[in-house]
Phi, psi and omega in degrees: 000138179261153181226151174255132181267122181250115185290138175243184180290155173058035176080359178282166176204158171246161177240150181231131179294135177266001182275130171069028180286127179264311181218151173227119184219150176279133178246110183262001180273004179248164175233114357285170176299133184245175172242129176254135177241128178244141183256146179297140174078007180215101179288348182256353181261099177236140179243131176250124178257117183256123181272172174282340173212171186307133167283162175232171182302327178300331177291324176298316179296320178297320178292316176301320179297315180297317178297318179295321180293320181288328173050034178078005178283177179273155179113196183217140179234140178288142168260123184272071181280154182285341181234156171283159183269136176276314180195164172238127181247129178258134179232000000 
């Protein structure tokens, strides 16, 4: 299974599974703007990535690029987001 490494402050990081991703989208109705990731085969598994400041559409593309590069392989790849991540919430 492949993972995307999401940088946090002070050298910390969270990881996001690159397996079975259905959609990655920018959510501008929140403060700050977040990125939501939904997984295939699970209408209830959504991940919200909350930045330290607003994400932009280029961050969605960077995350999609990282997911594409890992391609379901093993290991971890960095996502080059414009902001550090505050938290990742699973629902």
